[in-house]
N, CA, C and O atoms as CSV, one atom per row, in Angstrom:
chain,resi,resn,atom,element,x,y,z
A,1,GLU,N,N,-29.765,33.551,1.533
A,1,GLU,CA,C,-28.376,32.889,2.038
A,1,GLU,C,C,-28.330,33.884,3.390
A,1,GLU,O,O,-27.900,33.249,4.353
A,2,VAL,N,N,-28.567,34.882,3.624
A,2,VAL,CA,C,-28.033,35.801,4.795
A,2,VAL,C,C,-29.029,35.163,5.923
A,2,VAL,O,O,-28.637,34.877,7.054
A,3,GLN,N,N,-30.306,34.988,5.487
A,3,GLN,CA,C,-31.135,34.471,6.497
A,3,GLN,C,C,-31.166,33.090,6.893
A,3,GLN,O,O,-31.755,32.676,7.891
A,4,GLN,N,N,-30.633,32.520,6.228
A,4,GLN,CA,C,-30.161,30.836,6.579
A,4,GLN,C,C,-28.965,31.007,7.672
A,4,GLN,O,O,-28.851,30.455,8.766
A,5,LEU,N,N,-28.192,31.856,7.090
A,5,LEU,CA,C,-26.963,31.994,8.049
A,5,LEU,C,C,-27.535,32.411,9.337
A,5,LEU,O,O,-27.261,31.750,10.339
A,6,ASN,N,N,-28.393,33.560,9.424
A,6,ASN,CA,C,-29.011,34.130,10.667
A,6,ASN,C,C,-29.543,32.827,11.651
A,6,ASN,O,O,-29.375,32.594,12.848
A,7,GLN,N,N,-30.238,32.121,10.603
A,7,GLN,CA,C,-30.774,31.175,11.469
A,7,GLN,C,C,-30.123,29.942,11.964
A,7,GLN,O,O,-30.619,29.207,12.819
A,8,GLN,N,N,-28.889,29.741,11.330
A,8,GLN,CA,C,-28.021,28.768,11.837
A,8,GLN,C,C,-27.361,29.485,12.877
A,8,GLN,O,O,-27.135,28.739,13.830
A,9,LEU,N,N,-26.872,30.937,13.092
A,9,LEU,CA,C,-26.534,31.331,13.959
A,9,LEU,C,C,-27.336,31.358,15.327
A,9,LEU,O,O,-26.860,31.042,16.418
A,10,GLU,N,N,-28.445,31.727,15.124
A,10,GLU,CA,C,-29.591,31.456,16.157
A,10,GLU,C,C,-29.583,30.422,16.792
A,10,GLU,O,O,-29.763,30.474,18.009
A,11,GLU,N,N,-29.381,29.249,16.166
A,11,GLU,CA,C,-29.633,27.772,16.573
A,11,GLU,C,C,-28.325,27.546,17.249
A,11,GLU,O,O,-28.348,26.880,18.284
A,12,LYS,N,N,-27.226,27.990,16.827
A,12,LYS,CA,C,-25.850,28.259,17.806
A,12,LYS,C,C,-26.128,28.688,19.054
A,12,LYS,O,O,-26.001,27.975,20.050
A,13,ASN,N,N,-26.548,29.950,19.066
A,13,ASN,CA,C,-26.740,30.641,20.252
A,13,ASN,C,C,-27.750,29.904,21.035
A,13,ASN,O,O,-27.703,30.048,22.257
A,14,GLY,N,N,-28.632,29.156,20.542
A,14,GLY,CA,C,-29.402,28.415,21.607
A,14,GLY,C,C,-28.825,27.376,22.126
A,14,GLY,O,O,-29.064,27.092,23.300
A,15,GLU,N,N,-27.868,26.529,21.283
A,15,GLU,CA,C,-27.255,25.457,21.857
A,15,GLU,C,C,-26.482,25.765,23.141
A,15,GLU,O,O,-26.455,25.128,24.194
A,16,ILE,N,N,-25.583,27.400,22.645
A,16,ILE,CA,C,-24.718,27.942,23.894
A,16,ILE,C,C,-25.567,27.897,24.917
A,16,ILE,O,O,-25.356,27.262,25.950
A,17,GLN,N,N,-26.666,28.635,24.655
A,17,GLN,CA,C,-27.762,29.104,25.912
A,17,GLN,C,C,-27.961,27.475,26.912
A,17,GLN,O,O,-27.820,27.302,28.123
A,18,GLN,N,N,-28.313,26.536,25.875
A,18,GLN,CA,C,-28.635,25.550,26.750
A,18,GLN,C,C,-27.411,24.799,27.557
A,18,GLN,O,O,-27.577,24.181,28.609
A,19,MET,N,N,-26.231,24.951,26.920
A,19,MET,CA,C,-25.088,24.332,27.651
A,19,MET,C,C,-24.839,25.129,28.636
A,19,MET,O,O,-24.365,24.586,29.634
A,20,ILE,N,N,-25.096,26.833,28.694
A,20,ILE,CA,C,-24.596,27.723,29.883
A,20,ILE,C,C,-25.536,27.305,30.922
A,20,ILE,O,O,-25.110,27.225,32.075
A,21,ASN,N,N,-26.991,26.974,30.623
A,21,ASN,CA,C,-28.179,26.539,31.582
A,21,ASN,C,C,-28.082,25.425,32.036
A,21,ASN,O,O,-28.797,25.145,32.998
A,22,GLN,N,N,-27.215,24.476,31.522
A,22,GLN,CA,C,-27.251,23.189,32.143
A,22,GLN,C,C,-26.349,23.446,33.532
A,22,GLN,O,O,-25.599,24.391,33.776
A,23,PRO,N,N,-26.687,22.243,34.386
A,23,PRO,CA,C,-26.194,22.203,35.710
A,23,PRO,C,C,-24.555,21.857,35.436
A,23,PRO,O,O,-24.244,21.345,34.360
A,24,PRO,N,N,-23.687,22.109,36.290
A,24,PRO,CA,C,-22.305,22.153,36.195
A,24,PRO,C,C,-21.943,20.636,35.824
A,24,PRO,O,O,-21.008,20.371,35.067
A,25,TYR,N,N,-22.633,19.809,36.326
A,25,TYR,CA,C,-22.116,18.207,36.234
A,25,TYR,C,C,-22.734,17.687,34.951
A,25,TYR,O,O,-22.261,16.642,34.504
A,26,GLU,N,N,-23.602,18.202,34.380
A,26,GLU,CA,C,-23.828,18.192,33.066
A,26,GLU,C,C,-22.742,18.549,31.930
A,26,GLU,O,O,-22.385,17.889,30.954
A,27,LYS,N,N,-22.394,19.643,32.324
A,27,LYS,CA,C,-21.354,20.536,31.753
A,27,LYS,C,C,-19.950,19.171,31.668
A,27,LYS,O,O,-19.512,18.597,30.672
A,28,GLU,N,N,-19.686,19.068,32.651
A,28,GLU,CA,C,-18.504,18.141,33.199
A,28,GLU,C,C,-18.680,17.083,32.237
A,28,GLU,O,O,-17.786,16.839,31.426
A,29,ARG,N,N,-20.012,16.284,32.265
A,29,ARG,CA,C,-20.128,15.021,31.803
A,29,ARG,C,C,-19.867,15.269,30.134
A,29,ARG,O,O,-19.253,14.490,29.406
A,30,GLU,N,N,-20.456,16.480,29.744
A,30,GLU,CA,C,-20.300,16.684,28.137
A,30,GLU,C,C,-18.921,16.983,27.719
A,30,GLU,O,O,-18.566,16.500,26.644
A,31,ILE,N,N,-17.985,17.781,28.464
A,31,ILE,CA,C,-16.753,17.720,28.522
A,31,ILE,C,C,-15.944,16.451,28.313
A,31,ILE,O,O,-15.104,16.327,27.422
A,32,LEU,N,N,-16.255,15.532,29.189
A,32,LEU,CA,C,-15.553,14.165,29.520
A,32,LEU,C,C,-15.851,13.538,28.246
A,32,LEU,O,O,-14.929,12.969,27.661
A,33,ARG,N,N,-17.296,13.570,27.612
A,33,ARG,CA,C,-17.462,12.632,26.729
A,33,ARG,C,C,-16.917,13.437,25.464
A,33,ARG,O,O,-16.403,12.674,24.645
A,34,LEU,N,N,-16.895,14.765,25.096
A,34,LEU,CA,C,-16.061,15.143,23.947
A,34,LEU,C,C,-14.338,14.943,23.951
A,34,LEU,O,O,-13.572,14.758,23.005
A,35,GLN,N,N,-14.082,15.058,25.373
A,35,GLN,CA,C,-12.741,14.609,25.301
A,35,GLN,C,C,-12.121,12.834,25.087
A,35,GLN,O,O,-11.051,12.382,24.680
A,36,LYS,N,N,-13.274,12.253,25.540
A,36,LYS,CA,C,-13.020,10.852,25.159
A,36,LYS,C,C,-13.181,10.658,23.737
A,36,LYS,O,O,-12.399,9.869,23.208
A,37,SER,N,N,-14.019,11.211,23.043
A,37,SER,CA,C,-14.342,11.292,21.777
A,37,SER,C,C,-12.970,11.558,20.930
A,37,SER,O,O,-12.465,10.741,20.160
A,38,LEU,N,N,-12.492,12.794,21.208
A,38,LEU,CA,C,-11.291,13.412,20.645
A,38,LEU,C,C,-10.245,12.328,21.088
A,38,LEU,O,O,-9.438,12.111,20.183
A,39,ALA,N,N,-10.065,11.712,22.028
A,39,ALA,CA,C,-8.695,10.869,22.275
A,39,ALA,C,C,-9.136,9.494,21.106
A,39,ALA,O,O,-8.332,9.201,20.221
A,40,GLU,N,N,-10.076,8.964,21.201
A,40,GLU,CA,C,-10.593,7.856,20.210
A,40,GLU,C,C,-10.082,8.187,18.869
A,40,GLU,O,O,-9.265,7.500,18.255
A,41,ARG,N,N,-10.714,9.489,18.375
A,41,ARG,CA,C,-10.357,9.726,16.945
A,41,ARG,C,C,-8.606,10.117,16.759
A,41,ARG,O,O,-7.985,9.883,15.723
A,42,GLU,N,N,-8.138,10.612,17.724
A,42,GLU,CA,C,-6.624,10.972,17.683
A,42,GLU,C,C,-5.813,9.437,17.809
A,42,GLU,O,O,-4.813,9.238,17.119
A,43,LYS,N,N,-6.259,8.540,18.608
A,43,LYS,CA,C,-5.769,7.203,18.465
A,43,LYS,C,C,-5.839,6.588,17.217
A,43,LYS,O,O,-4.848,6.110,16.665
A,44,ALA,N,N,-7.174,6.577,16.657
A,44,ALA,CA,C,-7.702,6.027,15.444
A,44,ALA,C,C,-6.571,6.600,14.157
A,44,ALA,O,O,-6.054,5.917,13.273
A,45,GLN,N,N,-6.430,7.948,14.395
A,45,GLN,CA,C,-5.839,8.648,13.242
A,45,GLN,C,C,-4.133,8.082,13.476
A,45,GLN,O,O,-3.539,7.778,12.442
A,46,ALA,N,N,-3.521,7.975,14.551
A,46,ALA,CA,C,-2.188,7.638,14.773
A,46,ALA,C,C,-2.044,6.015,14.350
A,46,ALA,O,O,-1.093,5.559,13.715
A,47,THR,N,N,-2.944,5.415,14.734
A,47,THR,CA,C,-2.705,3.694,13.960
A,47,THR,C,C,-2.922,4.153,12.504
A,47,THR,O,O,-1.989,3.883,11.747
A,48,SER,N,N,-3.953,4.782,11.983
A,48,SER,CA,C,-3.912,4.741,10.586
A,48,SER,C,C,-2.610,5.204,9.937
A,48,SER,O,O,-2.217,4.700,8.885
A,49,GLU,N,N,-1.909,6.222,10.611
A,49,GLU,CA,C,-0.966,6.658,10.209
A,49,GLU,C,C,0.328,5.611,10.113
A,49,GLU,O,O,0.956,5.331,9.092
A,50,VAL,N,N,0.472,5.285,10.991
A,50,VAL,CA,C,1.356,3.882,11.339
A,50,VAL,C,C,1.449,2.953,10.289
A,50,VAL,O,O,2.394,2.565,9.602
A,51,LEU,N,N,0.057,2.643,10.328
A,51,LEU,CA,C,-0.447,1.492,9.133
A,51,LEU,C,C,-0.016,2.122,7.704
A,51,LEU,O,O,0.563,1.423,6.873
A,52,CYS,N,N,-0.246,3.118,7.530
A,52,CYS,CA,C,-0.159,3.599,6.211
A,52,CYS,C,C,1.557,3.796,5.867
A,52,CYS,O,O,2.131,3.395,4.855
A,53,ARG,N,N,2.029,4.369,6.769
A,53,ARG,CA,C,3.748,4.286,6.754
A,53,ARG,C,C,4.292,3.006,6.535
A,53,ARG,O,O,5.144,2.880,5.655
A,54,SER,N,N,3.884,1.918,7.284
A,54,SER,CA,C,3.893,0.462,7.308
A,54,SER,C,C,3.792,-0.031,5.810
A,54,SER,O,O,4.651,-0.762,5.316
A,55,LEU,N,N,2.654,0.432,5.106
A,55,LEU,CA,C,2.248,-0.338,3.913
A,55,LEU,C,C,3.069,0.333,2.577
A,55,LEU,O,O,3.431,-0.233,1.545
A,56,THR,N,N,3.232,1.832,3.015
A,56,THR,CA,C,4.492,2.438,2.145
A,56,THR,C,C,5.681,1.776,2.035
A,56,THR,O,O,6.156,1.427,0.954
A,57,ASP,N,N,6.288,1.548,3.313
A,57,ASP,CA,C,7.604,0.947,3.633
A,57,ASP,C,C,7.616,-0.476,2.647
A,57,ASP,O,O,8.450,-0.724,1.776
A,58,GLU,N,N,6.584,-1.225,2.999
A,58,GLU,CA,C,6.436,-2.435,2.315
A,58,GLU,C,C,6.376,-2.372,0.942
A,58,GLU,O,O,7.010,-3.205,0.294
A,59,THR,N,N,5.680,-1.474,0.349
A,59,THR,CA,C,5.488,-1.285,-1.020
A,59,THR,C,C,6.720,-0.832,-1.536
A,59,THR,O,O,7.200,-1.511,-2.444
A,60,HIS,N,N,7.334,0.160,-1.159
A,60,HIS,CA,C,8.578,0.483,-1.688
A,60,HIS,C,C,9.411,-0.866,-1.642
A,60,HIS,O,O,9.958,-1.092,-2.721
A,61,GLN,N,N,9.615,-1.699,-0.786
A,61,GLN,CA,C,10.407,-2.759,-0.498
A,61,GLN,C,C,10.082,-3.732,-1.832
A,61,GLN,O,O,10.918,-4.147,-2.634
A,62,LEU,N,N,8.766,-3.955,-1.843
A,62,LEU,CA,C,8.406,-5.189,-2.726
A,62,LEU,C,C,8.991,-4.180,-4.194
A,62,LEU,O,O,9.692,-4.752,-5.028
A,63,GLN,N,N,8.683,-2.920,-4.353
A,63,GLN,CA,C,8.853,-2.433,-5.720
A,63,GLN,C,C,10.460,-2.709,-5.834
A,63,GLN,O,O,10.821,-3.289,-6.858
A,64,ARG,N,N,11.398,-2.372,-4.937
A,64,ARG,CA,C,12.681,-2.540,-5.261
A,64,ARG,C,C,12.978,-4.205,-5.433
A,64,ARG,O,O,13.911,-4.584,-6.141
A,65,LYS,N,N,12.285,-4.957,-4.871
A,65,LYS,CA,C,12.424,-6.315,-5.269
A,65,LYS,C,C,12.083,-6.918,-6.549
A,65,LYS,O,O,12.851,-7.615,-7.212
A,66,LEU,N,N,10.819,-6.594,-6.877
A,66,LEU,CA,C,10.309,-6.452,-8.334
A,66,LEU,C,C,11.549,-6.144,-9.477
A,66,LEU,O,O,11.856,-6.860,-10.431
A,67,ALA,N,N,12.144,-4.873,-9.072
A,67,ALA,CA,C,12.853,-4.311,-9.947
A,67,ALA,C,C,14.348,-5.116,-10.192
A,67,ALA,O,O,15.023,-5.122,-11.222
A,68,SER,N,N,14.605,-5.743,-8.982
A,68,SER,CA,C,15.839,-6.447,-8.907
A,68,SER,C,C,15.639,-7.861,-9.789
A,68,SER,O,O,16.486,-8.273,-10.581
A,69,THR,N,N,14.394,-8.515,-9.514
A,69,THR,CA,C,13.937,-9.388,-10.129
A,69,THR,C,C,14.017,-9.408,-11.541
A,69,THR,O,O,14.699,-10.155,-12.243
A,70,ALA,N,N,13.000,-8.216,-11.986
A,70,ALA,CA,C,13.196,-8.073,-13.446
A,70,ALA,C,C,14.681,-7.854,-14.240
A,70,ALA,O,O,15.039,-8.347,-15.309
A,71,GLU,N,N,15.335,-7.040,-13.433
A,71,GLU,CA,C,16.700,-6.759,-13.917
A,71,GLU,C,C,17.486,-8.366,-14.166
A,71,GLU,O,O,17.957,-8.780,-15.226
A,72,MET,N,N,17.452,-8.957,-13.060
A,72,MET,CA,C,17.839,-10.449,-13.020
A,72,MET,C,C,17.330,-11.134,-14.514
A,72,MET,O,O,18.100,-11.385,-15.442
A,73,CYS,N,N,15.888,-11.367,-14.523
A,73,CYS,CA,C,15.460,-11.817,-15.681
A,73,CYS,C,C,15.964,-11.257,-16.851
A,73,CYS,O,O,16.333,-12.005,-17.757
A,74,GLN,N,N,16.037,-9.990,-16.968
A,74,GLN,CA,C,16.674,-9.565,-18.401
A,74,GLN,C,C,18.104,-9.974,-18.638
A,74,GLN,O,O,18.504,-10.385,-19.727
A,75,HIS,N,N,19.083,-9.800,-17.238
A,75,HIS,CA,C,20.134,-10.599,-17.435
A,75,HIS,C,C,20.312,-12.025,-17.853
A,75,HIS,O,O,21.203,-12.293,-18.659
A,76,LEU,N,N,19.448,-13.072,-17.314
A,76,LEU,CA,C,19.224,-14.144,-17.531
A,76,LEU,C,C,18.836,-14.527,-19.026
A,76,LEU,O,O,19.260,-15.537,-19.590
A,77,ALA,N,N,17.935,-13.549,-19.625
A,77,ALA,CA,C,17.574,-13.624,-20.969
A,77,ALA,C,C,18.599,-13.523,-21.952
A,77,ALA,O,O,18.688,-14.322,-22.883
A,78,LYS,N,N,19.474,-12.444,-21.753
A,78,LYS,CA,C,20.641,-11.911,-22.587
A,78,LYS,C,C,21.513,-13.287,-22.350
A,78,LYS,O,O,21.793,-13.752,-23.455
A,79,CYS,N,N,21.958,-13.973,-21.439
A,79,CYS,CA,C,22.932,-14.877,-21.211
A,79,CYS,C,C,22.439,-15.921,-21.922
A,79,CYS,O,O,23.201,-16.433,-22.743
A,80,LEU,N,N,21.128,-16.442,-21.778
A,80,LEU,CA,C,20.678,-17.262,-22.648
A,80,LEU,C,C,20.647,-17.097,-24.025
A,80,LEU,O,O,20.919,-18.058,-24.744
A,81,GLU,N,N,20.302,-15.820,-24.582
A,81,GLU,CA,C,20.515,-15.655,-26.034
A,81,GLU,C,C,21.877,-15.563,-26.364
A,81,GLU,O,O,22.090,-15.702,-27.568
A,82,GLU,N,N,22.945,-15.354,-25.601
A,82,GLU,CA,C,24.135,-15.316,-26.049
A,82,GLU,C,C,24.757,-16.944,-26.048
A,82,GLU,O,O,25.647,-17.393,-26.771
A,83,LYS,N,N,24.130,-17.507,-25.200
A,83,LYS,CA,C,24.584,-18.935,-25.144
A,83,LYS,C,C,23.952,-19.503,-26.313
A,83,LYS,O,O,24.690,-20.277,-26.922
A,84,GLN,N,N,22.655,-19.323,-26.862
A,84,GLN,CA,C,22.114,-19.847,-27.962
A,84,GLN,C,C,22.920,-19.284,-29.286
A,84,GLN,O,O,23.156,-20.010,-30.252
A,85,ARG,N,N,23.287,-17.989,-29.214
A,85,ARG,CA,C,24.042,-17.800,-30.488
A,85,ARG,C,C,25.381,-18.405,-30.726
A,85,ARG,O,O,25.851,-18.626,-31.843
A,86,ARG,N,N,26.084,-18.708,-29.338
A,86,ARG,CA,C,27.296,-19.393,-29.467
A,86,ARG,C,C,27.125,-20.768,-29.847
A,86,ARG,O,O,27.921,-21.348,-30.585
A,87,GLU,N,N,26.089,-21.301,-29.351
A,87,GLU,CA,C,25.757,-22.828,-29.662
A,87,GLU,C,C,25.289,-22.866,-31.035
A,87,GLU,O,O,25.661,-23.804,-31.740
A,88,LYS,N,N,24.516,-21.964,-31.515
A,88,LYS,CA,C,24.430,-21.985,-33.173
A,88,LYS,C,C,25.437,-21.950,-33.882
A,88,LYS,O,O,25.507,-22.720,-34.841
A,89,GLY,N,N,26.536,-21.002,-33.584
A,89,GLY,CA,C,27.810,-21.136,-34.133
A,89,GLY,C,C,28.351,-22.289,-34.418
A,89,GLY,O,O,28.860,-22.551,-35.508
A,90,ASN,N,N,28.272,-23.127,-33.368
A,90,ASN,CA,C,28.907,-24.533,-33.434
A,90,ASN,C,C,27.614,-25.395,-33.916
A,90,ASN,O,O,27.097,-26.190,-33.131
A,91,SER,N,N,27.173,-25.235,-35.069
A,91,SER,CA,C,26.052,-26.167,-35.615
A,91,SER,C,C,26.064,-27.705,-35.042
A,91,SER,O,O,25.039,-28.321,-34.749
A,92,ASP,N,N,27.195,-28.142,-34.950
A,92,ASP,CA,C,27.415,-29.566,-34.791
A,92,ASP,C,C,27.004,-29.796,-33.137
A,92,ASP,O,O,26.763,-30.913,-32.677
A,93,ASP,N,N,26.972,-28.605,-32.380
A,93,ASP,CA,C,26.912,-29.032,-30.911
A,93,ASP,C,C,25.652,-28.465,-30.766
A,93,ASP,O,O,25.384,-27.345,-31.201
A,94,GLN,N,N,24.753,-29.279,-30.094
A,94,GLN,CA,C,23.547,-28.681,-29.776
A,94,GLN,C,C,23.641,-28.490,-28.010
A,94,GLN,O,O,24.509,-28.983,-27.290
A,95,ILE,N,N,22.399,-27.569,-27.544
A,95,ILE,CA,C,22.541,-27.500,-26.192
A,95,ILE,C,C,22.170,-28.704,-25.514
A,95,ILE,O,O,21.314,-29.365,-26.100
A,96,PRO,N,N,22.579,-29.141,-24.469
A,96,PRO,CA,C,22.307,-30.402,-23.837
A,96,PRO,C,C,20.791,-30.131,-23.246
A,96,PRO,O,O,20.514,-29.049,-22.728
A,97,ILE,N,N,20.014,-30.999,-23.342
A,97,ILE,CA,C,18.706,-31.041,-22.914
A,97,ILE,C,C,18.306,-30.650,-21.608
A,97,ILE,O,O,17.349,-29.937,-21.309
A,98,GLU,N,N,19.206,-31.234,-20.802
A,98,GLU,CA,C,19.233,-31.032,-19.222
A,98,GLU,C,C,19.522,-29.389,-19.073
A,98,GLU,O,O,18.850,-28.696,-18.309
A,99,ARG,N,N,20.443,-28.931,-19.776
A,99,ARG,CA,C,20.807,-27.474,-19.447
A,99,ARG,C,C,19.706,-26.635,-19.913
A,99,ARG,O,O,19.285,-25.737,-19.185
A,100,SER,N,N,19.123,-26.889,-21.258
A,100,SER,CA,C,18.087,-26.268,-21.743
A,100,SER,C,C,16.910,-26.153,-20.707
A,100,SER,O,O,16.497,-25.064,-20.311
A,101,ASN,N,N,16.454,-27.246,-20.338
A,101,ASN,CA,C,15.367,-27.556,-19.433
A,101,ASN,C,C,15.422,-26.590,-18.066
A,101,ASN,O,O,14.498,-25.974,-17.534
A,102,GLN,N,N,16.808,-26.675,-17.695
A,102,GLN,CA,C,17.094,-25.964,-16.410
A,102,GLN,C,C,16.964,-24.480,-16.603
A,102,GLN,O,O,16.319,-23.848,-15.767
A,103,LEU,N,N,17.525,-23.848,-17.647
A,103,LEU,CA,C,17.355,-22.457,-17.998
A,103,LEU,C,C,15.816,-22.064,-18.352
A,103,LEU,O,O,15.465,-20.891,-18.221
A,104,LEU,N,N,14.930,-23.026,-18.788
A,104,LEU,CA,C,13.535,-22.782,-19.274
A,104,LEU,C,C,12.673,-22.649,-17.640
A,104,LEU,O,O,11.786,-21.849,-17.344
A,105,ASP,N,N,13.385,-23.874,-16.654
A,105,ASP,CA,C,12.823,-23.775,-15.429
A,105,ASP,C,C,12.961,-22.460,-14.682
A,105,ASP,O,O,12.015,-21.828,-14.212
A,106,ASN,N,N,14.258,-22.112,-14.623
A,106,ASN,CA,C,14.759,-20.620,-14.048
A,106,ASN,C,C,13.926,-19.611,-14.604
A,106,ASN,O,O,13.379,-18.774,-13.886
A,107,GLU,N,N,13.814,-19.636,-15.682
A,107,GLU,CA,C,13.038,-18.657,-16.412
A,107,GLU,C,C,11.562,-18.614,-16.056
A,107,GLU,O,O,10.948,-17.582,-15.787
A,108,THR,N,N,11.096,-19.745,-16.081
A,108,THR,CA,C,9.725,-19.799,-15.743
A,108,THR,C,C,9.367,-19.697,-14.175
A,108,THR,O,O,8.247,-19.337,-13.814
A,109,SER,N,N,10.321,-20.016,-13.329
A,109,SER,CA,C,10.218,-19.677,-11.986
A,109,SER,C,C,10.339,-18.329,-11.673
A,109,SER,O,O,9.629,-17.861,-10.783
A,110,LEU,N,N,11.322,-17.474,-12.416
A,110,LEU,CA,C,11.357,-15.990,-12.222
A,110,LEU,C,C,9.907,-15.311,-13.023
A,110,LEU,O,O,9.180,-14.426,-12.573
A,111,GLN,N,N,9.819,-15.792,-13.887
A,111,GLN,CA,C,8.329,-15.174,-14.319
A,111,GLN,C,C,7.236,-15.406,-13.106
A,111,GLN,O,O,6.449,-14.519,-12.775
A,112,ALA,N,N,7.276,-16.510,-12.576
A,112,ALA,CA,C,6.244,-16.617,-11.753
A,112,ALA,C,C,6.243,-15.811,-10.300
A,112,ALA,O,O,5.239,-15.531,-9.644
A,113,LEU,N,N,7.632,-15.506,-9.962
A,113,LEU,CA,C,7.853,-14.757,-8.880
A,113,LEU,C,C,7.659,-13.263,-9.264
A,113,LEU,O,O,7.280,-12.518,-8.360
A,114,ILE,N,N,7.849,-12.803,-10.346
A,114,ILE,CA,C,7.389,-11.598,-10.920
A,114,ILE,C,C,6.002,-11.644,-10.865
A,114,ILE,O,O,5.534,-10.790,-10.112
A,115,CYS,N,N,5.195,-12.354,-11.411
A,115,CYS,CA,C,3.680,-12.247,-11.264
A,115,CYS,C,C,3.254,-12.476,-9.698
A,115,CYS,O,O,2.314,-11.837,-9.227
A,116,LYS,N,N,3.806,-13.183,-9.113
A,116,LYS,CA,C,3.538,-12.925,-7.465
A,116,LYS,C,C,3.831,-11.574,-7.043
A,116,LYS,O,O,2.882,-10.870,-6.700
A,117,LEU,N,N,5.191,-11.035,-7.015
A,117,LEU,CA,C,5.273,-9.666,-6.728
A,117,LEU,C,C,4.503,-8.644,-7.268
A,117,LEU,O,O,4.072,-7.733,-6.562
A,118,GLN,N,N,4.280,-8.726,-8.542
A,118,GLN,CA,C,3.434,-7.545,-9.151
A,118,GLN,C,C,1.968,-7.686,-8.360
A,118,GLN,O,O,1.493,-6.662,-7.869
A,119,ASP,N,N,1.190,-9.062,-8.225
A,119,ASP,CA,C,0.156,-9.113,-7.514
A,119,ASP,C,C,0.252,-8.679,-6.058
A,119,ASP,O,O,-0.656,-8.038,-5.528
A,120,GLU,N,N,1.356,-9.034,-5.421
A,120,GLU,CA,C,1.402,-8.364,-3.944
A,120,GLU,C,C,1.471,-7.175,-3.851
A,120,GLU,O,O,0.967,-6.564,-2.909
A,121,ASN,N,N,2.232,-6.512,-4.995
A,121,ASN,CA,C,2.389,-4.764,-5.032
A,121,ASN,C,C,0.869,-4.081,-5.320
A,121,ASN,O,O,0.586,-3.012,-4.781
A,122,ARG,N,N,0.003,-4.708,-6.124
A,122,ARG,CA,C,-1.227,-4.422,-6.594
A,122,ARG,C,C,-1.906,-4.295,-5.187
A,122,ARG,O,O,-2.278,-3.208,-4.747
A,123,MET,N,N,-2.050,-5.541,-4.475
A,123,MET,CA,C,-2.775,-5.745,-3.246
A,123,MET,C,C,-2.200,-4.588,-2.277
A,123,MET,O,O,-3.144,-4.049,-1.699
A,124,LEU,N,N,-1.161,-4.125,-1.974
A,124,LEU,CA,C,-0.663,-3.507,-0.932
A,124,LEU,C,C,-1.091,-2.017,-1.402
A,124,LEU,O,O,-1.235,-1.121,-0.570
A,125,LYS,N,N,-1.297,-1.794,-2.890
A,125,LYS,CA,C,-1.627,-0.471,-3.080
A,125,LYS,C,C,-2.880,-0.273,-2.803
A,125,LYS,O,O,-3.207,0.856,-2.436
A,126,GLN,N,N,-3.849,-1.286,-2.908
A,126,GLN,CA,C,-5.150,-1.210,-2.806
A,126,GLN,C,C,-5.344,-1.123,-1.266
A,126,GLN,O,O,-6.426,-0.648,-0.924
A,127,LYS,N,N,-4.618,-1.440,-0.423
A,127,LYS,CA,C,-4.580,-1.515,0.962
A,127,LYS,C,C,-4.290,0.218,1.272
A,127,LYS,O,O,-5.067,0.979,1.848
A,128,VAL,N,N,-3.102,0.511,0.771
A,128,VAL,CA,C,-2.957,1.767,1.039
A,128,VAL,C,C,-3.873,2.716,0.547
A,128,VAL,O,O,-3.979,3.735,1.229
A,129,ALA,N,N,-4.603,2.626,-0.532
A,129,ALA,CA,C,-5.633,3.299,-0.843
A,129,ALA,C,C,-6.546,3.214,-0.311
A,129,ALA,O,O,-7.122,4.281,-0.102
A,130,HIS,N,N,-7.221,1.906,0.220
A,130,HIS,CA,C,-8.244,1.954,1.262
A,130,HIS,C,C,-7.968,2.772,2.702
A,130,HIS,O,O,-8.832,3.475,3.225
A,131,VAL,N,N,-6.801,2.594,3.187
A,131,VAL,CA,C,-6.290,3.107,4.306
A,131,VAL,C,C,-6.346,4.829,4.317
A,131,VAL,O,O,-5.911,5.455,5.283
């Protein structure tokens, strides 16, 4: 292992000697190339950070929307149960078909919205993981 490290050290020393022996314009060209490469990497990293921050913010926003939608669904479900209990108490009175259909449509649309938000949240998490 020590021999391998010594060999690597010798190789690095050889590279340094080559750089020292290069004409000044070659050194400048290499320095400029390295600076350009560094600038490109820094720019890519900054872009990546901004995108990641944006995706994180969007994920949090969608999670809040999902939570509020789920809360609304629970509230509507409780209201529906209460109404059905009250309506059953008055066995002669039945829920009008239109109102029942409207409540089912609302519940269905809320379920569809929840599914959509969950899919969108999953996709954003995948994007964040990818970034």
